Steps between C-alpha positions, in 0.01 A plus 500: 500500500293531816609782729410461867526816714525525877598808702697311760737208457301320770186512281674289231713283730305175439527545122874563533540177697304303243664642185854591615518800262816685398522873547506674163483866585515737794356832398486673835267476679354197312657166424412229245560124500453252212385141525308242304190314609293254293676613182421870561753772575425672829631837612470570871514869580551656843363853449540659837208657689269769363390668181827640370690178543219285355463725195873518438543125520198431276614751236856365511396136470247562222745717304772233494323163508242318281241465779183318400338500845555709808403389853509710818531296822532607858344572834203719583296623792142389535229767469221276617449275804442182299858484367765321704880472469584260218185566299572586137332773297499476123486872432247547224467877556800717593448850634729771642438757766696749289368429145139497376530220244425133558723222366390143442685170514467291187179295524661187352782516753249540783310194373821291479611602851153433645492157333837404646409630847169315506694176487686579822419592858596867488216741569467762230262758364486702182481862602646850497812659636575862577865599450583755765782749493594424861490208744149465643500341847216644708170311495308825458707595193447154354127521557486841335694378193281192470176694515621790282640285220311171544832317517576175683872563562761776507861485371751742343604388147255292295300788347815669362632171356157431346472847350840470330422148373163606364649801318750261342221246427661224705253260670513560873394323821531609862483246783538611855523301826342653806775557756306694757139519603287811496562546872 
C-alpha cells in the first residue's frame, strides 16, 4: 500500500478526482481514503496543518495499515528567487527549525520521481525543505530561513512525516509545489 499524505484537502484534490477514493476512516483531525491505481492500493490521508496533526496521522496510518511507501505532497513557500509558483521540489533533505536532525527521502524514490518528471514540462529541482512550526510569509523571514538552513522551500509537515516513516523503516518521499515566491 502506498500512503499519500497532504495537510489540506486541496493539496490532494487532483488525486481525488482521478482515483475517486472511498473514505475509510475519520480520526479527527485526519481523514483517510482508499483507492486503487495501476494494481496498487492507495491510501490518501488528509493530515491537517502542522506538526502535531502530521505526526498523529502518520502514526495512526502506520499502526493500522501495511504501508510499503509513504509520500508527502503539498504546497510550500520559495526560499530563493529562482523558484516560481508551480515549480516542484523533490525534497532530498528535510530539516526542521525546531529539531536538530536531518531526514532524507529515499534515494530510489527520488530517482523514480525525477525520471518521470524529466519526461514532462514541469520545472523541478531536487533540493531541501525546512519544516517550520509556523506560517512563514515575510520575505525577510524566508531569506533568513533559506540562508540559515540552506533550504530551497519552507512548509509545515514533511519533516515530521519523514521522521516517523524513517523510524518505522518505511521508504519515504516528499514532493512540494511552490505556491508562493520568496517575495
